[in-house]
N, C-alpha and C positions, 0 to 999 in steps of 0.2 A: 439899235442898241448894240453896244460893243460887246464882243464875245471875249471871255477870259482866255488868257494864254493856256495852251494844251498842258504845260507842266504844272500850272497853277491848278487846273481842273483835275489832274491826276492827284495832286496833294490833297485836294478837298476830298476826293473820293476815299483815299486811304485813311484820312482823319475820321471820316464818317463810318468806315468799316471798323476801325479800332474802337471808336466810342460804342458802337453796337456791341462789340466783343466784350468790352468791359461791363457793360450793363446786363449781359445775358450769361449765366453760369455755363460753363462746358460741360455737356452731358455724356461725353464719350469716353470718359476716364474710368478708372477701377474705383470701386467702393474702399474708402480707407481702412475699414474694419475687415474687409475680405480680399484685399488685393492679391494675397498669395494664392488663394483658391482660384480667383479669376485669372491670374497670370498663368497658372498651371494648365488652364483651359486653351490657351493659344497654342496651336500645333507646333510652332517654331520653338516654344520654351518648355514643351512637355517633358517630363523625366520619364514618364511611363505612359504608353498608349494604352487605351482600353482594349480589352480582348475582342470585343465585337464593335464594329463601326457601322453605324447607320447613316447612309448618305444623306437622309432627310434631316437628321438632328446634327450631324457633323459633316457638312459639305466640304469644309477645308480639309479635314482628315481623309476623307474618302478620295479627295483629289490627290493628295500627297500619296496615298497608298497605290493609287493607279499609276502614278509616276514611277514610284519605286518599283512596282511589280509589272511593269509595262512588257507585255510579251513581244513587243516589237524590238526590245533590247537583245543583245547577243545572249546566248546560253551562259557564256562566262560571266557577263555582267549580272545576270539573274542568279546564277548559283552563288556568286560572291555576296549578293544581297541576302540571300537566305542564310549564308555562313555568318554574316554579320549579325543578323536577326537572332539566330541560334545562340551566338556567343552572348548577345545581350540577355536573353532568357536564362542562359546558364549562370550569368553573373547574378541574376535575380533570383536564383535557385528554383526556377520553374522549369524542371528538367524535362517534363512531359512535352512542353511546347518547344523546348530546344530540340528534343529528338525529332519532333514534327518538321521543325524548320530545316534541320540538316537533311531530312529525308527528301523534302521538297527540293532542296538544292541538288541532290543526287539525281532527282528525276529529270533535270534540265539536261543530263548527259553532255556536259561541256567537254571541250577537248583538252583542257588543262589538267594533266594527271596530278599535278601537285596540289591543286584546289580540291580535285576529287579525293586525294589522300587526306587532306584536312577535314573534309566533310566526313569521310568514313571514321577517321579517328576521334573527332569531336562527338559524333553521333555514339559510338561505342562507349567513350567516356561518360556521356550523359546517361545512357542505358545502365551501365555498370554502377555508376555513382547513385542513380535512383534506386536500383536493386539493393545496393548495400545500405543506403539510408533507411529503406523499408525494413530490412532485417534488423538494423540497428534499433529502430523504434520498437520493434517487436521483442527485442532482447535475444534475438538469434545472433549471438556474436560470432560464432564460428562460421555460419553461413555469410555474414557480412564481410568477414576476412576473405572468404572464397571469391565472393562477387568482386572484391577489390583486386585480388590476385589475377583473376581473368581479365579484368579491365587493364591492369598494369602489363599483361602480355601484349596488349595492343600498343600501349604507350607507357613505357617503364617510368617516365619522368612526369606523369600527370600528377600535378600538386594536390588537386582536391582528392584523388583516390589515395594517395600516399597519407594524407592527413586523416581520411576516414578509416584507412586501414589501421593506422597507429592507435586511434582511439578505440576501434572495435577489438583490436588485439589485447589492448590493456584491460578492457572490460571483460574479454574472454578469460584472461588469466586470473583476474579477481574473482569472476564467477567460479572457476575451477578450484581456487583456493578456498573460497567459501564452502563449496561442496565438500571438499577434503575435511574442512574443519566440522562441518555438520555431521559427516559419516563418522568422525572420531568422537564427536559428542554423543551420537546416538549409540555407538558402541560402548562408551563409558557408561551411559545410563542404562544400558541393557545388562552390563556387568554388575552395576549397583543393584538393579532391580532384582537380578538373580540372587545376589547376596542377601538382600531383604526377604525375598520369598523362602530361601533355605533357612534363614533365621526363624521366620515364623513357623515353618514346618518342623523345625527341630524342637520348638516349644510346644507343639501339639495344641496351637491356638487354631480355633475353627473359623472359617470365614462363612458368612451367610450365603446360602445357595439360592437366594431369591432371584439373584440377577444372572444365574448360571444358564447359559444357552447350550453349553456342550454337555450332553449326557452320555456320550459314548466313553469318555475317559474322565475319571475323577481327577487325575493329575492335570490333563489339559484344562478341565473346568476350574480347578484351583488357580492355575495360572492366569486363566482369563479373568477370574474374579479379582485377583491380586492386581493385575494391571489396570483394570477398570477403576479400582479403588485408588491406585497411584494417580490416576489422570483426572480423577474427580476433584472438583473445586472445594476448597476449605477456606475459612476465614484467614487473612493475612497470608494465604499461599501455604499454610503449613501442611506438612506430610510426614509419613512415617520415615524414621531415620535410624542409622546404625552408626554408633560411635566407634572410636578406635579400639575400645575394649571388647568390641562385639556385642554391646548392649543396645537394646532398642528404646527408642523414644516415640511415643504415640501423640497425635492430635486427639483430644478427648473432649467430649461435651458433657456438662453437668446440667440436668434439667430440673427446674423447680415447678412442678405442675401446679401447685397451690397458687402461685402468683403467675403462671405463664411466662416465666423468666428463664433465662439460661446464661451459662458462662462457657467460654471456650478456652481451653488450655492447649497452646499450640506444642507444647513439648512436655509431655508427662512421662518421665523416666519410668521404665518398667519395674525398677527397685524402689521408687518412691512410694510412700503410703498415702492413702486418701486423707488422712488427718493432716498430713503436712501441707496439702493444698488447701484444705478447709480452713486451717488456722490463717493462712495468708489472705484468703478470699474473704473471710468474715472477720478479719482483724478490726475492720470498721464496719459499722452497720450499713447495708446497701440502702439506697433510697427508696426501693420498693418494699422494705421491711418496715412498714409503719409501726408494727407492734413490737419491734425489735426482739423477736423470739428466736432469730436464726443465729444461735450461738454454737461454735464448733462442737462443745461437748453434748449438745442436745440434738445434733444432727444425725440422721440414718441415711445409708447409702444402699440402693438396690439396683438390680438390673433385671431386664425382662428376658424371658427365653425367646427362642426364635420366633415363635408364634404369638408372643405377647400375651399369653393366657396366664403364665405364672410369674411371680416375683422371687427374686432371691436376695437376700439381706447379705451385704458384705461388711465385714467388721471394718470399722474406720481405720484401724491399725494395720489392715491388710495391704500388701502391696498390689499394684496394678497388675503385675505379672501373675500373681496368684488368682486374681478374679479373672483374668482372660483365660486362664488354663482350665477353669472350671468347664466340666463337660457339657453343661447346659448353656454356656456362653457362646454366642456367634457375633463376630464382628461384621458390621455392616460398613461398607465403602471406606474400610480401613480407618474408621473414626469411631472408637468404642464411645458408648453413651451410658450414663448412669442417672438414676432418679435420686434427688436429694430432698429430704424433708425433715420437718420437726415431728418427731415420733409421737409426741403428746398431743399434737394439734387435731381437733375435731375433723378437719378436712381430710387429714391423712388416715385417721381411723375408719372414716367412712369409705375412703378410697380402698383400703385393705380388705373391707368386707366382701368386695366383689372379686377379690382375686386370691388364689392360692399362694401362700407365702412359705418359703424354705429359708431356713437358716444356714449360712455357710460357717463351718467351724474354722 
């Protein structure tokens, strides 16, 4: 049997190989949906190496690492490798590892003074930069500036330290400005509070002693009560105020015990009359007054003494100041409170039977 020519046999073998290649899919390629992740796992194309390399799981990486840090290389080569590694960590903002890499490079004790100087300078920059960032994160801006200044004594042109110093210094100045503003605001509030306290004292208005903790000094106790009252919360943030004419306006509560309802007056001027507010508040019948009996002319106003045992009836045409100056009235939390009712109602008549009532002239 005649044998085919060699070149013909070679062509037939190649045709057979190509035919087999076409019929069987290639299984060594990347998955089209995850090719970027798989590409990143190839040591040659990695953008960032893992912090820990397991020779069993990543033999290729372990091999590259052994080549890079081969102890048989000269100290200069090893020191330069650690310097480059430290620079990479620095760019990635992993300053702890950068410091470790520069330190390892210095341990090689190479004979190149310029390389050693770079390692010392870069390590110092990483250390001071790390310290400055920590203080910046903790909002210790002055300390961050100090760390940058110390680092810049090593390298006055270190860009990263200059950038952090500028940021920390700006934040420090802002903090100092805000602190000055806060102190000025606090001083202004202290002056305003003192003026309010003096106005209350001048009117002989009594504050409730229920919350007084300072029994050694009546004056200090009054001041403490007054400041507590100013800091206590009221609806809509209302509080005692003093106008340009030196007149007080109070936040006042009207309580309607028959219906368990209340009204809050944010600014009741001390010269205003109770009837003035009642006319406004009951100009229209409130939803809870189903019997429509709360008419301004039929309403009575009372306050309780400090112990809540006795009631004092306030004339509707009386001013707030007159009521507050009564010797048996005590203001609680700088928010005067008054009971309002329909005098002819059965509820109120029954309510009064259990209390001693006084009439204010």
